[in-house]
C-alpha positions in Angstrom: -16.3 -14.8 18.3 -14.7 -16.4 15.3 -12.7 -14.4 12.7 -14.1 -15.8 9.5 -11.9 -13.5 7.4 -8.7 -15.1 8.8 -9.6 -18.4 7.3 -10.2 -17.0 3.8 -7.7 -18.4 1.3 -6.8 -14.8 0.1 -6.0 -13.7 3.6 -3.8 -16.7 4.3 -1.8 -16.1 1.1 -1.5 -12.4 1.6 -0.5 -12.8 5.3 2.5 -14.7 4.1 3.5 -12.0 1.6 3.0 -9.2 4.1 5.1 -11.1 6.7 8.0 -11.6 4.3 7.9 -8.0 3.2 7.2 -6.2 6.4 8.2 -8.2 9.5 10.0 -11.4 8.8 13.2 -10.6 10.6 13.6 -9.5 14.2 16.5 -7.1 14.7 18.7 -8.8 17.3 18.5 -7.4 20.8 15.2 -5.6 20.1 11.6 -6.2 19.6 11.8 -4.4 16.2 10.9 -6.5 13.2 11.6 -5.6 9.6 11.0 -7.5 6.3 12.6 -7.8 3.0 11.0 -4.5 1.7 13.6 -2.2 3.3 16.4 -4.6 2.6 15.6 -5.0 -1.1 14.9 -1.3 -1.2 18.7 -0.7 -0.7 19.1 -1.7 -4.4 18.6 1.7 -6.2 15.5 1.8 -8.4 15.2 -2.0 -9.0 14.7 -2.9 -5.4 11.7 -0.5 -4.8 10.1 -1.5 -8.1 10.4 -5.2 -7.3 9.0 -4.6 -3.8 6.1 -2.6 -5.2 5.4 -5.4 -7.8 5.1 -7.9 -5.0 3.0 -5.6 -2.9 0.5 -5.4 -5.8 0.0 -9.1 -5.4 -1.9 -8.4 -2.2 -4.1 -5.9 -4.1 -4.7 -8.5 -6.8 -5.8 -11.0 -4.2 -8.2 -8.5 -2.7 -9.6 -7.7 -6.1 -10.2 -11.5 -6.8 -11.8 -11.8 -3.3 -14.3 -9.1 -4.4 -13.4 -6.2 -2.0 -15.1 -2.9 -2.8 -13.4 -0.5 -5.2 -12.9 2.1 -2.4 -10.8 -0.4 -0.5 -8.8 -1.3 -3.6 -8.1 2.4 -4.1 -6.9 2.7 -0.4 -4.7 -0.3 -0.9 -3.2 1.1 -4.1 -2.5 4.4 -2.3 -0.6 2.4 0.4 1.5 0.7 -2.3 2.1 4.1 -4.0 3.2 5.7 -0.7 5.4 2.8 0.1 7.0 2.9 -3.4 7.4 6.6 -3.8 8.7 7.4 -0.3 10.7 4.2 -0.3 12.6 5.3 -3.4 14.2 8.2 -1.5 17.8 7.0 -0.6 18.3 6.1 3.0 15.3 7.9 4.3 13.1 5.7 2.2 14.6 2.5 3.6 14.0 3.7 7.1 10.4 4.6 6.1 9.9 1.1 4.7 11.0 -0.4 8.0 8.2 1.4 9.9 5.4 2.1 7.4 4.4 -1.6 6.9 2.0 -0.9 4.0 1.6 -4.5 3.2 0.4 -5.2 6.7 -2.0 -2.3 6.4 -3.3 -3.8 3.1 -3.9 -7.2 4.6 -5.9 -5.6 7.5 -8.0 -3.7 4.9 -8.6 -7.0 3.1 -9.6 -8.7 6.4 -12.0 -5.9 7.4 -13.6 -5.9 4.0 -14.2 -9.6 4.1 -15.7 -9.3 7.6 -18.5 -7.0 6.3 
């Protein structure tokens, strides 16, 4: 069975963004992967805002691809959770490393395009 959604241009673009933010770097000596989101989040205030702004790009791509409003709301909730919990010093950065909200949003986009 072919996954048509994976070849969609919006999915290809958002996969790159999600990878950069959520799992671009392997922690040496482990199978754990983190992205730029928890690293940029170390900059108080500015880092989490910048990360959230980039995360909204995935939502904008989903909107342009015509996903249902309910999916967009779920995606916005993921960005909101990531940004609000991520803003908590230290705990938020650890949360960012495991939450992977951008990955979740790309999966929501893919599922929406498959239907």
